[in-house]
N, C-alpha and C positions, 0 to 999 in steps of 0.2 A: 427348729432352733437347736444349736449345739450346746451341750452342758458346759457351764462356766466354771465349774469347780474342778479342781485336780484331785480332790480327796473323795472317796466313795462314801456316800451316805447310806446307812443301814436303817431300814424300817424297823423301829422299836418303839414300843410303848411303855414308857416309864413315868411313874407318878413323881412329880417335882414340886418344889416350893420355889417361888421367885417373888422379886420385888425390888424396889429402889431402896437401897439401905437394908431394910429387913425383908427376908423372904417370907412374906405374909399371905401370898396368894397361892392357890393350888391349881395345878394344870397337869397336863400330859404331854410327853414328847411324841412326835410323829415319825421323825428320823433324827439320827445322830451321826456324827463323824468325830475325828480327832480334833477338828478346829471349831466345831459349833453344833447347833441342833436347831430343829424347828419346834416351836412350842405351840400347840393347838390350845388357844384360849380366847374368850371374848374380852378379856381384860388386857389389852394391849398396852405397851408403853411406847412412847414416841421414838422413832428412829434416832440413832446416835446416843441414846440414854445408856448409862451404865446400870446393870442390874446384878443382883446376887441370886444365884441358883443353888439350891441344895436338894440332894436326892440320895437315895441308897441303892446299892447294887447287890441285893441279897444279904440277909443277915444284918450285921453291923458295919458294913463297908460303906461309910459315908463319903460323899463327894460335896465339896463346897467350892464354888467357882464364881468368879466375877466375869461378866460377859457384856458386850455391847450389842444393842439392838441395831441390826443392819437394815431391816425392813419390817413393816408391820402392815397388816390388812384387817380392818375392823369390819365385822359383819354383824348386822342386827341379830339380837338374841334369838329371835324366832327362826332365823335362817342358818344359825351357827352349825347345826349338824348336817345341813344340806350342802355347804359350801366346802370344797376340799382344802383350800389353803386360807383358812381364817385363823389368824394368829400372828406370830412373829419369828423371823429367822435371827438367830443370835450367833455371834463369833466369841469364842473363849478368849479372855484376856489374861487371867491369872488364877491359877488354882490355889486355894487356901488350904484344902485337904483333900486327899483321896486321888491325886493325880495318877499315882501308880496303879491303883485299883481300876480306875477308868481305862487306862491304856491296856491292862490286861483283859479287861472286859471286852474291849474292842478287838483285840487279838483273837479272843475266843469266838466272837461273832464272825470274824473274817474266815477263821479255820473252818467253821461250820457251813459257810456259803460256797 
């Protein structure tokens, strides 16, 4: 099957906080791009929901972004680490803080690969 995305996703594990309204759940990214990310979590949010995501890119470079859940796959807790794509794919809608930091971070990743 051909890749549907135009933007390259980069495999990166970043600790994030996310949630509807308040980012009160902790998870990790599995991959990121300039338009979205895959969040590996057993605590999925239904597709089409808007969530708030916050994370840091080294030191005090904070990113705060609103995103829409595009798809989600719930896996039983005991199978979570055995299944590759358990979690949700999100598309960024609006950066509240740190958009410039995030873009520079992606540029550095692309330069390294």
